[in-house]
C-alpha positions in Angstrom: 70.4 145.7 94.4 69.6 148.1 91.4 70.2 151.2 93.4 73.3 149.8 95.5 75.3 148.9 92.4 74.3 152.0 90.5 75.3 154.5 93.2 78.6 152.4 94.0 79.6 152.8 90.4 78.7 156.5 90.4 80.2 157.6 93.6 83.1 155.1 93.0 83.8 156.8 89.8 83.2 160.3 90.1 84.1 161.5 93.5 87.7 160.3 93.7 88.5 161.5 90.2 86.8 165.0 90.5 88.6 165.4 94.0 91.9 164.4 92.7 91.7 166.8 89.7 90.4 169.6 92.0 93.4 169.0 94.4 96.0 169.2 91.7 94.7 172.4 90.3 94.4 173.7 93.7 98.1 172.9 94.4 99.2 173.9 91.1 97.5 177.6 91.4 99.0 177.9 94.8 102.6 177.2 93.8 103.0 178.0 90.3 100.4 180.5 89.3 100.5 182.4 92.4 104.2 182.8 92.4 104.3 183.9 88.8 101.8 186.3 89.6 103.6 187.6 92.4 106.8 188.2 90.4 104.8 190.0 87.9 103.5 192.5 90.6 107.1 193.1 91.8 108.2 193.6 88.3 105.8 196.5 87.7 106.2 197.7 91.3 102.8 196.9 92.6 102.3 195.8 96.3 102.2 192.1 95.9 100.4 191.0 99.2 96.9 192.5 98.7 96.7 191.7 94.8 98.1 188.1 95.8 95.4 187.5 98.2 92.8 188.7 95.9 94.1 186.6 93.1 94.0 183.4 95.1 90.6 184.2 96.3 89.2 184.5 93.0 91.1 181.7 91.6 89.9 179.4 94.4 86.4 180.5 94.0 86.2 180.0 90.3 88.0 176.8 90.9 85.4 175.5 93.2 82.5 176.7 91.1 84.1 175.1 88.0 84.6 172.0 90.2 80.8 171.7 91.0 79.7 172.3 87.6 82.0 169.8 86.3 80.8 167.4 89.2 77.1 167.7 88.3 77.8 167.3 84.7 79.9 164.3 85.4 77.3 162.9 87.6 74.7 163.3 85.3 76.7 161.9 82.2 78.1 159.1 84.3 74.6 158.3 85.3 73.0 158.1 82.1 76.0 155.7 80.6 76.2 153.6 83.8 72.5 153.1 83.7 72.5 152.1 80.1 75.4 150.0 80.6 73.8 148.2 83.7 70.4 147.9 81.9 70.8 144.4 80.7 72.1 143.3 84.2 68.8 144.8 85.7 66.9 143.1 82.9 68.7 139.8 83.7 67.9 140.0 87.4 64.1 140.3 86.8 64.2 137.7 84.1 66.0 135.3 86.6 63.0 135.9 88.9 60.6 135.1 86.2 62.3 132.0 85.2 62.3 130.7 88.9 58.5 131.2 88.6 58.2 129.1 85.5 58.3 132.0 82.7 60.9 131.0 80.2 59.8 133.6 77.3 61.4 136.8 78.6 64.6 137.7 77.2 67.2 140.5 78.0 68.0 143.5 75.3 71.6 143.0 73.9 72.3 146.9 73.5 76.0 146.8 73.5 79.0 144.6 71.9 81.1 144.7 74.9 81.4 142.2 77.8 77.9 143.1 79.2 76.4 142.6 75.6 78.2 139.0 75.4 77.0 138.2 78.9 73.3 139.3 77.9 73.6 137.2 74.9 74.7 134.3 76.6 71.9 134.6 79.2 69.4 134.7 76.3 71.0 131.4 75.0 70.8 129.9 78.5 67.1 131.1 78.7 66.1 129.5 75.4 67.7 126.4 76.4 65.9 126.2 79.4 62.5 127.0 77.4 63.4 124.3 75.2 64.2 122.0 78.0 60.9 122.9 79.8 58.8 122.3 76.6 60.5 118.8 76.4 60.0 117.8 79.8 56.1 118.7 79.6 56.1 116.5 76.4 58.0 113.9 78.4 55.6 114.2 81.2 52.6 113.8 78.7 54.2 111.0 76.7 55.3 108.9 79.8 51.7 109.3 81.4 50.3 108.1 77.8 52.9 105.3 77.6 52.2 104.2 81.1 48.5 104.5 81.2 47.7 102.6 78.1 49.2 99.1 79.1 48.4 99.7 82.6 44.7 100.3 81.5 44.8 97.2 79.6 46.2 94.9 82.3 43.7 96.5 84.6 40.8 95.6 82.2 42.2 92.0 81.6 42.6 91.2 85.4 39.2 92.7 86.2 37.7 90.7 83.4 39.4 87.6 84.6 38.4 88.2 88.3 34.6 88.7 87.1 34.5 85.6 84.7 33.9 87.7 81.8 37.1 86.7 80.0 37.8 82.8 80.1 41.3 81.9 81.2 43.3 81.1 77.9 46.5 81.2 76.5 45.5 84.3 74.3 44.5 86.0 77.5 48.0 85.4 79.1 49.7 86.5 75.7 47.8 89.8 76.2 49.0 90.3 79.5 52.5 89.3 78.5 52.6 91.7 75.8 51.4 94.8 78.0 53.9 93.8 80.8 56.8 93.5 78.0 55.5 97.1 76.9 56.2 98.5 80.4 59.4 96.6 80.6 60.8 98.0 77.5 59.8 101.6 78.6 61.6 101.0 81.8 64.7 99.6 80.3 64.9 102.5 77.8 64.8 105.1 80.8 67.6 103.0 82.5 69.8 103.2 79.3 69.2 106.7 78.8 70.4 107.2 82.6 73.4 104.9 81.8 74.4 106.9 78.6 74.3 110.2 80.8 77.2 108.4 82.8 78.8 106.9 79.8 81.7 109.4 79.7 83.1 108.2 82.9 82.7 104.6 82.4 84.2 104.0 78.7 86.3 101.1 78.3 88.0 101.9 75.0 89.8 99.5 72.6 90.4 99.1 68.8 87.4 97.3 67.5 86.1 96.2 64.1 83.5 98.5 63.1 82.2 96.5 60.2 81.8 93.2 62.6 79.8 95.4 64.9 77.6 96.7 62.1 77.1 93.3 60.6 76.3 91.9 64.1 73.5 94.2 64.9 72.0 93.8 61.4 71.8 90.3 61.8 70.1 90.5 64.8 67.3 92.6 63.0 67.6 90.3 60.1 64.2 88.7 60.6 62.4 92.0 61.3 63.8 93.5 58.2 62.9 90.5 56.1 59.3 90.6 57.5 59.0 94.4 56.2 60.8 93.6 53.1 63.6 96.0 53.6 66.8 95.3 51.6 70.0 96.0 53.4 72.7 97.3 51.0 76.5 97.7 52.4 79.0 100.4 51.0 82.0 99.9 53.5 85.1 101.7 52.2 88.5 100.3 52.6 90.2 101.8 55.7 87.4 102.1 57.8 87.4 98.7 59.4 88.6 99.7 62.9 87.5 102.3 65.5 88.6 103.3 69.0 85.4 103.0 71.1 83.7 100.9 74.0 82.2 97.8 72.6 79.1 97.8 74.5 78.5 101.4 74.2 79.2 101.2 70.4 76.9 98.1 69.8 74.0 100.0 71.9 74.4 103.1 69.6 74.4 101.1 66.4 71.2 99.0 67.7 69.5 102.0 68.3 70.0 103.3 64.7 69.2 100.2 63.2 66.1 99.8 65.2 65.1 103.2 64.4 65.8 102.7 60.6 63.9 99.6 60.6 60.7 100.9 62.2 60.6 104.0 60.0 61.5 102.4 56.9 58.6 101.9 54.3 57.7 98.4 53.4 59.9 96.9 50.5 62.3 99.8 50.9 66.0 100.2 51.2 68.5 100.5 53.9 72.1 101.6 52.9 75.0 101.3 55.7 77.9 103.1 54.3 81.2 104.0 56.1 84.1 106.3 54.6 87.2 107.8 56.3 87.2 111.5 57.2 89.5 114.0 58.9 87.4 113.6 62.2 87.6 109.6 61.9 85.4 106.9 60.6 81.8 108.2 59.3 79.1 105.8 59.5 75.7 106.5 57.9 72.7 104.8 57.9 70.3 105.8 55.3 66.8 104.4 55.0 63.6 105.0 52.5 60.7 106.4 54.5 58.3 109.5 54.7 61.1 111.7 55.8 61.3 114.1 58.6 60.3 117.7 58.5 63.0 120.2 58.2 61.6 122.0 61.3 61.6 119.1 63.2 65.0 117.7 62.3 67.2 119.8 64.6 65.4 118.3 67.5 65.4 114.5 66.7 68.4 113.9 69.2 66.7 115.5 71.9 65.0 113.5 74.8 61.6 112.3 74.3 61.0 114.1 71.1 58.8 112.6 68.6 57.9 114.4 65.3 55.0 112.3 64.6 53.7 111.2 68.1 50.8 108.9 67.0 53.1 107.2 64.5 55.7 106.8 66.9 53.5 105.1 69.5 52.2 102.7 67.1 55.7 101.5 66.4 56.4 101.4 70.2 58.8 104.4 70.4 59.2 106.8 73.4 61.7 109.3 71.8 64.6 108.1 73.6 66.6 105.8 71.3 68.5 108.7 69.3 68.9 110.9 72.8 71.0 107.7 73.8 72.9 107.6 70.5 73.8 111.1 71.3 74.9 110.7 74.7 76.9 107.8 73.8 78.7 109.3 70.5 79.5 112.6 72.3 80.8 110.7 75.2 83.4 109.2 72.8 84.4 112.9 71.5 82.5 111.7 68.1 79.7 113.9 66.3 76.4 112.9 64.7 74.0 114.4 62.7 70.9 113.6 60.5 69.6 114.9 57.0 66.2 114.1 55.6 64.2 114.6 52.5 60.8 113.1 51.2 62.6 109.9 50.1 65.6 109.3 52.4 66.4 109.7 56.1 70.3 109.7 56.9 71.6 109.5 60.3 75.3 109.5 60.7 78.1 109.4 63.3 82.1 109.8 63.6 84.4 108.0 65.8 88.2 108.1 65.9 89.8 105.4 64.1 92.7 105.1 66.3 93.7 105.6 69.8 94.9 109.1 70.5 98.8 109.6 70.6 100.4 110.4 74.1 102.2 113.6 74.2 106.0 113.4 74.2 107.7 114.2 77.4 
């Protein structure tokens, strides 16, 4: 492929151009210069036949020699320039083979600022995204294996103990079995929610909703959990942010995931601040909880699937790193935006949604 493309460009650019130039010069010499030379010979009373023939022969010989030199020089220069131009393409071809074999670390050299350079830059961004997704996939496999292995091991141990008569049949034993079973059920439900969130854009039933009502509904659902942990909820709902244009079920699911995440990672006796304000993009909703905070290096990845900044602490609270990824899919399906900020005291997660239905264009 490399040789074919290089030779096609060289032969396709050099030979036709040189041939046309030589042909035009040849014709001009034969018709113009030769006639002018013949008129001069007649003016000075010199036999033009032999001189004319010698003149044309010499001109043609020099023209052929100059054409061959020009062809060789043009071929060398065009070869070097074309090879340099096609270098990113050759690299991308080799890197593509490595990516197909599972190596995502190689990158193409961006040596120009033209379209080929932009292609190489976009290719590097794609390779970087694939490398990131591959790392997340590996982490996901490890996390899913751990999440499944722990409850299944516990279930197997309890069932074997019951079968061998080591553990008596009691309410506590069945409560343990139920707890581990529900843990598996929650994991499967999270995966199903993530799959539905991927397809949310095609199944949105938008309407004008009361954002404040949806927020209070979810917080009331978690009232017992928040009180048990001693987390105090503070409301800062600005006037004019009462309504949003969204799918009710999808919005409730996104808010629920955010409240669940804020409750789990809030410090005991901490504060959860829920605020809304009107922006140019729509209504911005923010949930800020007091906690340990998220490291700045991990902050850009918290909305990635199966990403968990602190794996051991996440497993203790029962998370699989799917909740915020679901929120991202649901909010972006509405055309909204979301983000997060964190320091040693507060972690803030926010999202924006349109406050009204988009106006139809006038016909």
